[in-house]
TILUMKE-851075 format. One record per residue (C-alpha): residue in three letters; y, z, x. Coordinates in steps of 0.02 Angstrom, whole numbers. Last residue first. Layout:
! residues N
['ALA',[Y,Z,X]],
...
! end
This chain:
! residues 529
['LYS',[4800,92,2885]],
['VAL',[4824,150,2707]],
['THR',[4698,100,2574]],
['THR',[4741,99,2389]],
['GLY',[4618,78,2245]],
['LEU',[4477,-42,2201]],
['ASN',[4349,-90,2331]],
['LEU',[4289,-238,2226]],
['GLN',[4145,-269,2345]],
['GLN',[4088,-90,2328]],
['GLU',[4103,-102,2139]],
['VAL',[3998,-260,2132]],
['SER',[3842,-183,2053]],
['GLN',[3949,-59,1958]],
['ALA',[4035,-201,1866]],
['ALA',[3868,-278,1817]],
['GLN',[3808,-109,1755]],
['ILE',[3967,-90,1653]],
['ILE',[3943,-263,1575]],
['ALA',[3763,-224,1527]],
['ARG',[3808,-54,1454]],
['SER',[3948,-127,1351]],
['SER',[3835,-263,1278]],
['CYS',[3703,-133,1233]],
['THR',[3827,-14,1154]],
['ALA',[3930,-136,1053]],
['GLY',[3955,-34,894]],
['THR',[4035,107,991]],
['VAL',[4111,45,1153]],
['VAL',[4026,114,1309]],
['ASP',[4122,238,1413]],
['ILE',[4178,205,1593]],
['GLY',[4157,353,1710]],
['SER',[4156,252,1870]],
['VAL',[4221,74,1866]],
['SER',[4389,124,1937]],
['ASN',[4570,75,1920]],
['ASP',[4581,218,1794]],
['ARG',[4682,125,1662]],
['GLN',[4627,-48,1720]],
['ILE',[4444,3,1709]],
['GLN',[4469,78,1537]],
['SER',[4571,-73,1478]],
['LEU',[4432,-193,1529]],
['ILE',[4291,-87,1457]],
['GLY',[4372,-78,1286]],
['ALA',[4468,72,1221]],
['LYS',[4409,141,1055]],
['SER',[4508,171,896]],
['SER',[4593,3,872]],
['THR',[4441,-83,946]],
['GLY',[4377,-125,1119]],
['ASN',[4423,-281,1220]],
['VAL',[4268,-303,1329]],
['ALA',[4136,-222,1217]],
['ARG',[4209,-294,1057]],
['LYS',[4215,-467,1135]],
['ILE',[4031,-451,1185]],
['TRP',[3986,-389,1010]],
['ASN',[4068,-538,926]],
['TRP',[3995,-659,1054]],
['ASN',[3817,-606,1013]],
['SER',[3769,-763,915]],
['SER',[3802,-864,1073]],
['SER',[3639,-803,1151]],
['THR',[3620,-862,1331]],
['PRO',[3791,-789,1368]],
['ASP',[3887,-910,1478]],
['THR',[4048,-819,1518]],
['VAL',[4116,-643,1509]],
['GLU',[4290,-619,1581]],
['LEU',[4369,-468,1665]],
['GLY',[4547,-469,1729]],
['ALA',[4676,-400,1848]],
['LEU',[4574,-261,1926]],
['THR',[4680,-179,2058]],
['ARG',[4676,-179,2249]],
['THR',[4812,-98,2351]],
['VAL',[4823,-120,2539]],
['THR',[4954,-17,2631]],
['THR',[4993,-57,2812]],
['THR',[5090,69,2913]],
['THR',[5186,27,3072]],
['LYS',[5259,163,3182]],
['GLY',[5424,113,3261]],
['ASN',[5497,286,3257]],
['GLU',[5616,238,3118]],
['ASP',[5469,185,3009]],
['THR',[5387,14,3001]],
['GLU',[5317,-47,2836]],
['THR',[5178,-173,2794]],
['LYS',[5128,-208,2616]],
['THR',[4967,-293,2562]],
['GLU',[4938,-327,2378]],
['GLN',[4764,-372,2315]],
['LYS',[4730,-433,2138]],
['VAL',[4550,-427,2079]],
['THR',[4471,-545,1951]],
['PHE',[4297,-500,1888]],
['ARG',[4186,-637,1815]],
['ILE',[4039,-581,1710]],
['THR',[3888,-695,1677]],
['MET',[3773,-666,1531]],
['SER',[3590,-634,1494]],
['TYR',[3499,-610,1330]],
['ASP',[3370,-492,1258]],
['GLU',[3320,-532,1078]],
['PHE',[3387,-414,947]],
['ASN',[3316,-259,864]],
['GLU',[3464,-138,881]],
['GLU',[3367,23,901]],
['GLY',[3239,-13,1035]],
['ASP',[3367,-18,1175]],
['ASP',[3376,-207,1165]],
['LYS',[3423,-278,1333]],
['CYS',[3584,-362,1388]],
['MET',[3549,-435,1560]],
['ALA',[3694,-448,1680]],
['SER',[3749,-574,1811]],
['ALA',[3891,-546,1932]],
['THR',[4042,-644,1989]],
['TYR',[4184,-585,2099]],
['THR',[4354,-669,2104]],
['PHE',[4492,-627,2228]],
['THR',[4680,-641,2210]],
['GLU',[4802,-622,2353]],
['THR',[4976,-552,2374]],
['GLU',[5047,-550,2551]],
['GLU',[5223,-602,2511]],
['SER',[5233,-437,2423]],
['PRO',[5275,-438,2240]],
['GLU',[5436,-349,2200]],
['PRO',[5389,-190,2116]],
['GLU',[5398,-197,1927]],
['PRO',[5539,-91,1862]],
['THR',[5478,52,1755]],
['PRO',[5545,21,1582]],
['GLU',[5667,152,1524]],
['PRO',[5584,254,1392]],
['GLU',[5615,202,1213]],
['PRO',[5729,319,1121]],
['GLU',[5639,399,976]],
['GLU',[5689,319,813]],
['PRO',[5769,429,685]],
['ALA',[5663,427,526]],
['ASN',[5712,294,400]],
['ALA',[5550,195,416]],
['ASN',[5445,352,413]],
['ALA',[5361,324,245]],
['ALA',[5341,137,275]],
['LYS',[5263,169,446]],
['ASP',[5142,295,372]],
['LEU',[5104,167,236]],
['ALA',[5050,40,369]],
['GLN',[4932,167,448]],
['GLU',[4861,211,277]],
['VAL',[4833,26,240]],
['ALA',[4735,4,401]],
['ASP',[4631,161,372]],
['LEU',[4588,106,195]],
['ILE',[4542,-70,251]],
['GLY',[4430,-3,389]],
['LYS',[4349,117,265]],
['SER',[4310,-32,153]],
['SER',[4230,-128,296]],
['TYR',[4127,20,356]],
['THR',[4062,70,185]],
['ALA',[4013,-100,115]],
['GLY',[3856,-52,19]],
['SER',[3948,77,-86]],
['VAL',[4134,40,-79]],
['VAL',[4240,176,-2]],
['ASP',[4319,299,-122]],
['VAL',[4507,309,-153]],
['ASN',[4554,493,-169]],
['LYS',[4707,468,-59]],
['THR',[4749,289,-13]],
['THR',[4899,295,-129]],
['GLN',[4985,196,-266]],
['LYS',[4837,233,-382]],
['ASN',[4827,57,-454]],
['LEU',[4875,-31,-293]],
['ILE',[4757,77,-192]],
['SER',[4614,47,-314]],
['THR',[4642,-141,-309]],
['ILE',[4640,-139,-119]],
['VAL',[4480,-35,-122]],
['ALA',[4393,-180,-208]],
['ARG',[4417,-278,-46]],
['ALA',[4254,-200,14]],
['ARG',[4153,-321,-93]],
['THR',[4238,-469,-11]],
['PHE',[4208,-387,157]],
['PHE',[4024,-377,117]],
['SER',[4009,-563,80]],
['PRO',[4122,-610,226]],
['THR',[4030,-510,362]],
['GLU',[4173,-430,458]],
['GLY',[4219,-472,638]],
['GLU',[4363,-588,598]],
['ALA',[4457,-468,487]],
['SER',[4636,-528,500]],
['MET',[4797,-526,399]],
['VAL',[4734,-448,239]],
['ASP',[4885,-439,123]],
['ILE',[4920,-286,16]],
['ALA',[5054,-303,-117]],
['ASP',[5180,-202,-216]],
['ILE',[5159,-25,-150]],
['ARG',[5312,53,-230]],
['GLN',[5485,97,-161]],
['ASN',[5565,-43,-261]],
['LEU',[5456,-162,-160]],
['ILE',[5341,-107,-18]],
['THR',[5232,-246,53]],
['VAL',[5080,-193,153]],
['GLN',[5013,-307,290]],
['VAL',[4833,-282,342]],
['THR',[4735,-288,504]],
['ILE',[4547,-257,514]],
['ASP',[4477,-221,688]],
['GLY',[4296,-252,738]],
['GLY',[4124,-285,665]],
['TYR',[4105,-146,537]],
['GLY',[4289,-105,514]],
['GLU',[4413,-14,626]],
['GLY',[4587,2,553]],
['THR',[4752,-86,586]],
['GLY',[4921,-73,500]],
['THR',[5065,-189,463]],
['TYR',[5225,-153,367]],
['ARG',[5332,-260,253]],
['GLY',[5492,-194,178]],
['ASP',[5559,-68,55]],
['THR',[5567,111,120]],
['TYR',[5434,227,53]],
['SER',[5441,400,-24]],
['ARG',[5270,479,-39]],
['ASP',[5139,510,-173]],
['PRO',[5178,342,-252]],
['LYS',[5219,346,-438]],
['VAL',[5104,290,-577]],
['THR',[5210,224,-721]],
['THR',[5166,45,-675]],
['ASP',[4987,72,-735]],
['PRO',[4888,-72,-662]],
['GLU',[4817,-194,-790]],
['THR',[4631,-156,-801]],
['ASP',[4582,-223,-971]],
['GLU',[4453,-340,-897]],
['LYS',[4490,-522,-916]],
['GLU',[4414,-659,-1023]],
['PRO',[4465,-835,-981]],
['GLU',[4606,-899,-1093]],
['THR',[4586,-1008,-1247]],
['ASP',[4515,-868,-1351]],
['THR',[4483,-922,-1528]],
['THR',[4415,-800,-1655]],
['GLY',[4297,-865,-1789]],
['SER',[4178,-718,-1776]],
['ALA',[4025,-822,-1731]],
['ALA',[4132,-943,-1633]],
['GLN',[4195,-800,-1524]],
['LYS',[4017,-749,-1485]],
['LEU',[3983,-933,-1452]],
['ALA',[4113,-936,-1313]],
['LYS',[4034,-786,-1229]],
['LYS',[3862,-865,-1242]],
['ILE',[3926,-1028,-1167]],
['ALA',[3994,-930,-1016]],
['ASN',[3824,-846,-995]],
['LEU',[3738,-1015,-999]],
['ILE',[3856,-1095,-873]],
['GLY',[3845,-948,-753]],
['ASN',[3655,-946,-771]],
['SER',[3655,-1130,-724]],
['SER',[3761,-1097,-570]],
['TYR',[3658,-947,-514]],
['THR',[3489,-1027,-541]],
['ALA',[3519,-1196,-462]],
['GLY',[3350,-1227,-381]],
['SER',[3257,-1215,-546]],
['VAL',[3376,-1253,-690]],
['VAL',[3391,-1108,-811]],
['ASP',[3279,-1097,-963]],
['VAL',[3355,-1098,-1137]],
['ASN',[3427,-964,-1250]],
['PRO',[3597,-1049,-1261]],
['SER',[3552,-1113,-1436]],
['GLN',[3571,-1272,-1535]],
['LYS',[3406,-1328,-1457]],
['SER',[3469,-1502,-1415]],
['ILE',[3647,-1442,-1379]],
['VAL',[3585,-1302,-1266]],
['LYS',[3461,-1415,-1176]],
['SER',[3596,-1546,-1148]],
['ILE',[3705,-1412,-1070]],
['VAL',[3564,-1342,-961]],
['ALA',[3565,-1503,-860]],
['LYS',[3735,-1452,-794]],
['ALA',[3644,-1346,-663]],
['LYS',[3596,-1500,-561]],
['ALA',[3776,-1558,-551]],
['LEU',[3831,-1380,-509]],
['TYR',[3703,-1374,-368]],
['SER',[3766,-1537,-290]],
['PRO',[3949,-1488,-315]],
['THR',[3934,-1314,-233]],
['GLU',[4020,-1199,-355]],
['GLY',[4184,-1109,-321]],
['ALA',[4295,-1228,-418]],
['ALA',[4199,-1212,-580]],
['SER',[4328,-1255,-712]],
['VAL',[4334,-1327,-888]],
['ILE',[4149,-1369,-904]],
['ASP',[4124,-1455,-1070]],
['VAL',[4000,-1412,-1208]],
['ALA',[3994,-1523,-1362]],
['SER',[3929,-1528,-1541]],
['ILE',[3865,-1351,-1563]],
['LYS',[3839,-1342,-1751]],
['GLY',[3934,-1269,-1899]],
['GLY',[3994,-1440,-1953]],
['ALA',[4083,-1457,-1786]],
['ILE',[4083,-1321,-1651]],
['THR',[4157,-1368,-1481]],
['VAL',[4118,-1259,-1330]],
['ARG',[4237,-1255,-1182]],
['VAL',[4167,-1186,-1020]],
['THR',[4235,-1078,-879]],
['ILE',[4135,-1044,-720]],
['ASN',[4202,-906,-610]],
['GLY',[4158,-887,-426]],
['GLY',[4040,-950,-293]],
['PHE',[3869,-942,-378]],
['GLY',[3928,-927,-558]],
['ALA',[4015,-782,-642]],
['ALA',[4057,-801,-826]],
['THR',[4198,-874,-932]],
['GLY',[4203,-928,-1114]],
['THR',[4308,-1048,-1214]],
['TYR',[4305,-1092,-1400]],
['THR',[4348,-1249,-1499]],
['GLY',[4334,-1248,-1687]],
['ASP',[4210,-1245,-1829]],
['GLN',[4137,-1076,-1873]],
['TYR',[3968,-1028,-1804]],
['THR',[3815,-950,-1884]],
['GLY',[3707,-849,-1765]],
['ASP',[3590,-852,-1616]],
['THR',[3561,-684,-1535]],
['PHE',[3602,-671,-1351]],
['PRO',[3540,-564,-1209]],
['GLU',[3623,-599,-1039]],
['VAL',[3502,-679,-918]],
['THR',[3508,-591,-750]],
['THR',[3495,-703,-598]],
['THR',[3675,-662,-561]],
['GLY',[3838,-731,-495]],
['GLY',[3923,-706,-328]],
['PRO',[3789,-791,-226]],
['GLN',[3812,-792,-36]],
['ALA',[3876,-960,22]],
['THR',[3767,-1100,85]],
['ASN',[3711,-1117,265]],
['GLY',[3526,-1103,227]],
['LEU',[3510,-1002,68]],
['GLY',[3328,-1030,32]],
['PRO',[3263,-1175,-72]],
['SER',[3157,-1068,-189]],
['ASP',[3026,-1180,-266]],
['THR',[2929,-1057,-373]],
['THR',[2967,-953,-526]],
['GLU',[2954,-765,-544]],
['THR',[2973,-661,-701]],
['VAL',[3007,-481,-654]],
['THR',[2958,-336,-765]],
['GLY',[3021,-158,-775]],
['GLY',[2920,2,-761]],
['SER',[3014,81,-617]],
['ALA',[2890,17,-488]],
['LYS',[2909,-159,-558]],
['ILE',[3097,-153,-537]],
['LEU',[3065,-77,-366]],
['ALA',[2974,-234,-310]],
['ASN',[3124,-339,-363]],
['LYS',[3243,-227,-267]],
['VAL',[3132,-239,-113]],
['ALA',[3142,-429,-122]],
['ASN',[3330,-417,-138]],
['ILE',[3344,-310,18]],
['ILE',[3226,-421,119]],
['GLY',[3320,-579,68]],
['ASN',[3487,-498,108]],
['SER',[3418,-456,280]],
['SER',[3367,-638,307]],
['TYR',[3533,-706,246]],
['THR',[3644,-589,346]],
['ALA',[3557,-594,515]],
['GLY',[3707,-589,631]],
['SER',[3769,-427,556]],
['VAL',[3624,-336,476]],
['VAL',[3653,-308,291]],
['ASP',[3733,-146,233]],
['VAL',[3633,-33,119]],
['GLU',[3627,-10,-69]],
['THR',[3438,-33,-77]],
['SER',[3413,155,-91]],
['GLN',[3295,289,-29]],
['THR',[3429,322,105]],
['GLU',[3308,334,252]],
['LEU',[3181,211,183]],
['ILE',[3316,85,142]],
['ARG',[3396,105,313]],
['ASP',[3230,86,401]],
['ILE',[3196,-74,305]],
['VAL',[3369,-140,346]],
['THR',[3311,-149,528]],
['LYS',[3200,-295,478]],
['ALA',[3349,-412,489]],
['ARG',[3345,-411,680]],
['LYS',[3163,-466,683]],
['LEU',[3199,-595,548]],
['TYR',[3339,-665,654]],
['SER',[3228,-684,808]],
['PRO',[3083,-755,705]],
['THR',[3187,-889,613]],
['GLU',[3134,-871,432]],
['LYS',[3022,-1003,351]],
['GLU',[2860,-904,361]],
['ALA',[2927,-747,280]],
['SER',[2770,-667,210]],
['VAL',[2703,-493,175]],
['ILE',[2845,-395,256]],
['ALA',[2801,-210,238]],
['ILE',[2901,-70,158]],
['ASP',[2833,108,163]],
['THR',[2864,279,88]],
['ILE',[2981,241,-58]],
['LYS',[2978,398,-163]],
['GLY',[2896,448,-329]],
['GLY',[2765,553,-241]],
['LYS',[2706,396,-153]],
['ILE',[2780,223,-180]],
['THR',[2730,80,-65]],
['VAL',[2835,-78,-61]],
['LYS',[2757,-245,-15]],
['VAL',[2879,-381,35]],
['THR',[2894,-568,5]],
['ILE',[3029,-676,86]],
['ASP',[3054,-849,12]],
['GLY',[3142,-992,98]],
['GLY',[3244,-1037,251]],
['PHE',[3379,-904,248]],
['GLY',[3299,-779,131]],
['ALA',[3262,-802,-54]],
['ALA',[3180,-659,-146]],
['THR',[3004,-592,-178]],
['GLY',[2937,-423,-231]],
['THR',[2770,-339,-213]],
['TYR',[2719,-167,-277]],
['GLU',[2601,-34,-209]],
['GLY',[2572,127,-306]],
['ASP',[2657,283,-368]],
['THR',[2769,260,-519]],
['PHE',[2953,267,-479]],
['THR',[3058,407,-550]],
['ASN',[3220,348,-629]],
['VAL',[3383,429,-578]],
['LYS',[3540,392,-679]],
['ILE',[3684,289,-613]],
['SER',[3856,290,-691]],
['ASN',[3941,121,-682]],
['GLU',[4101,74,-595]],
['LYS',[4171,-98,-636]],
['THR',[4269,-199,-510]],
['GLU',[4454,-241,-518]],
['LEU',[4497,-409,-440]],
['GLU',[4577,-484,-595]],
['ALA',[4677,-326,-623]],
['ALA',[4744,-331,-446]],
['GLU',[4829,-497,-476]],
['ALA',[4982,-418,-556]],
['THR',[4985,-283,-423]],
['THR',[4987,-418,-291]],
['THR',[4849,-476,-177]],
['LEU',[4910,-602,-50]],
['GLU',[4840,-738,60]],
['PRO',[4669,-740,-19]],
['LEU',[4531,-732,112]],
['ALA',[4415,-884,109]],
['ASP',[4429,-929,293]],
['MET',[4352,-767,354]],
['LEU',[4236,-858,474]],
['ALA',[4053,-818,510]],
['GLY',[3976,-893,356]],
['GLY',[3911,-794,206]],
['SER',[4044,-867,94]],
['ALA',[4130,-752,-30]],
['ILE',[4050,-646,-165]],
['GLY',[4107,-660,-344]],
['TRP',[4281,-666,-424]],
['ALA',[4201,-631,-591]],
['SER',[4166,-449,-557]],
['LEU',[4062,-371,-419]],
['ILE',[3980,-210,-478]],
['LEU',[4040,-55,-387]],
['VAL',[3911,81,-384]],
['ALA',[3931,264,-425]],
['ILE',[3806,390,-360]],
['GLY',[3684,516,-434]],
['PRO',[3520,427,-413]],
['ILE',[3496,238,-386]],
['LEU',[3374,133,-485]],
['ARG',[3387,167,-671]],
['ARG',[3574,143,-685]],
['ALA',[3559,-9,-572]],
['PHE',[3428,-86,-686]],
['ALA',[3537,-61,-838]],
['ASP',[3686,-137,-748]],
['ALA',[3583,-285,-690]],
['SER',[3533,-320,-870]],
['LYS',[3351,-321,-919]],
['HIS',[3234,-471,-920]],
['TYR',[3273,-503,-738]],
['PHE',[3258,-677,-664]],
['ILE',[3204,-712,-484]],
['ARG',[3202,-876,-392]],
['MET',[3063,-933,-276]],
! end
């Protein structure tokens, strides 16, 4: 089932969420919903920042009418339908009516977004990592129910294919209003957001009529869906109007084509030719000066995002922030990280991380970017400061001839604590211990044997749920702001008093319990005989 709004997304947003500013994704769209960050641009310069700038819209509160309302949106395998209850103008309950084609374990995890929506009274919440499509389906279904609760209408059609392994949509199901007019002969171009990015079309007007529509570029669209969406072109030419139905099963791509045609026809109505894709007037102000003095060069910084560390490289040129390059962000959900990248544009425009707001709906990722950039800027600001002399390295003791390595293996069960909503899974943890034995004889002929055992490594193998690898790695290795279990044990040479890693609580607890179960066998520390 695909959803089409009769009112613009901006208008709906202004009516839906009270007293906050939202960032509406511009033409560059939302990146793939897969697990890898393979779509990250290599470099974002000040010149390119304008193309990435998002629009901020003021939001006005709209009181919902009490009652029960249903909404439907596409999940992973098909449609998800929810029932939203409004009492006293507030969202009091959200129930899943149907979601037959969703994988039960992922749907169970995705349902945690319901609590977030109820708590915040807003649909601008983060999706559940590891259940992106299902949680997005729930969120969008709730949005559609709230349109009805706010007095709007939703026209629903059937045959929603679900997202499967396709990318998250960057376009819209909103049909832009258009009034047919008289057109002047010529060739006109228009650009609008499709499913995976911009779609640009060229419209030819001959004898005052639409004689041809050609797609100039649509690199981000899935070829099979774009081919299906192109059917709207013949409809437009036949009807001599872009006010035609979208293609079922290719909503975003066909809407992108139609909205691009409308922009081209607006030019044709006035006789103005624009051969370049439309851009927002957001060219960075080069007169803005940085709030600190920086030394030219490239500097890296790391901040903690939603799923792990985010590392950036900041280029300083002519003592200005010239570019911000995301080096790694493996743990972030691509669609939300793409939204979070809007803070990069703001930093480039303001030449500072101060007074740059996080992105609503991608709070953790955008804060991670801000912290990483701030760390890099601190290095750039202190590049000329006298360097502290590095301490003399402590010479490694010569390894004893009696050095041995032992391996201990333990099993652990990672159980849901009632808050995370995931299926319990087991894993195997291998602990590697290095033992050094040193024998010394004093001047009186007394022999002393010293045995020192230290933890050399910790490895998790064979989890029964591979989808939890990100959290397992986070628990073992930690983040930029929180030491992992391995480094904590190595630091104290003890399993006692180890803290769990925030964001990987259940995985941390399971690994710690496994370590404690073999602590007596490990016998860490120094023994003198």
